[in-house]
C-alpha positions, 0 to 999 in steps of 0.5 A: 516228918516225925509224928512230933513235928506233925503235931507241932505243925498242926498246933501252929496252924491252929494258933495262927488262925485263932480269932481270940488272938486277933487283937495282937499283931502277927508277923514271922517268916517261913523258909525252904532251905537246900544244902549241897555239899561238894565234898563226900561225907566221912560217914556213909549215913550222911547225905550229899544234899539236904532239904529242910523247912522252917517256920517262925511266927511271932505274936505281939500284943500290948495293953494297959496303956502300953505298960504291959506286953506279951510276946510269943515266938515259936520255931519249927524246923523239919529236916529231910535227913537228920532227925536231930535237926528236926525240932521245935523250940519256943524262942520267946514266950514273955510277959513284960510289965513296965513301970516308971523305974523298973520292969518285970520280964517273965517267961522264955526269952532271948537276951544278947550281951556284947558288942564284938562281931567275930566272937561273943565272949560276954553273951552267956544267957542263952544256949546255942542252937547249933543244928541251925547253923555252925556260926553259933548265932542262933539261940534257944529260948531260956526260961527266966525271971528278969527284974530290970531297975532303971536309974540315972546311973544305969540299968541294973538287971537281975536274972533267975534262970530255972532250967538248963537247955542243952546245946543241940548237935547234928545227929548221925545223918547230919552235916556239918558235924564232928567225927565222931559225932556228939551223942547228946543222949549221954550228956553229963553234968557236974551238978547233981541237979542236972538240967534242973539247976537254977542259974543266976546272973546280973548286969549293969549297963549304961551310956556315958556320952559316946561310950556304951558300958556293960558289966556282967556276972553269971553263975551256973551251968556252962553253955559251952560243954567240953567233950569226953570220949565214949561209945554209943549203944552199938559200940561206936566211938562218940563224943559225950558233952560234959557241962561244968559249973562255972562263974564268969565276970565280964566287961563289954565296951563300945566307943562311937566316934564318927564312922568308927566303932571301937569295941572290947569284950573281956571275961574272967571265968572259973570252970573245971577247977581252973581259971582263965581270961579271954578278950576280943578287941577291935574296930568297925569303920563304915564308908558311907555313900560309896561310889556316890550311892546310897550303899555303905561299906563296913570294914571290921578288924578284931583281935582275940586273946585267950590265956589258955593258949593252944588249949583254948 
């Protein structure tokens, strides 16, 4: 365990046992993970199996007639072999102030947009924590100020996002990873502000009968880096992440009818001096009470389109 992770672990134990925070509600999870790889590694620095430990406590408290709340969700991963996977993150550290027709949400949060399952085109606010899993479902906490206006014609959200989070990648000893590896220490930004660039976003969402509709706009640093070839300090080839500035307009739709969910996500993006559009559309059908039991079975089919073709 690295010295940094030891300090974080001690901090979490002290936090969990603090009597001052007893007024709120604690929950969370701890996990011990074992990975075994049936194929030999391409790099002799990698291992055939791996142990790791994770902890994610959650603290939640409401007051002021439930008009105000505070949420704190830290996350800790300690990995046996990969120092890049051993990391600490604040998934959420948020104060919420709710009024009759608007809400303020300030702090570090995770925000999810979209409706499809196989790819989340519209989901743009949070950065991917790729060392956790290659499915890109795990996200890093994003600092933000979010004003939400609740009206009869829908909910309008405004976001100011100070501070950019770089995507995490496995280190030289990590699996699964690319070959050559991604060297995050050499990350390059199109913006001269780098990680200090302030992004902005807005979203309108509404429910109309059986329809769920969302329209979103984002301007800022791309969460998806492109890669340029480079070398590390020892002269070995690496991939260097390059974070472009981008603008994205998006639409997400979901129509619910009986056991059917019909879904669509579509984006138009301008980045790296070019524009393209992409979409995911499909359906989800749920068979309820299969074999006269209490179990359900879901069937999913989605189609992907990208105007860049094989360059996507």
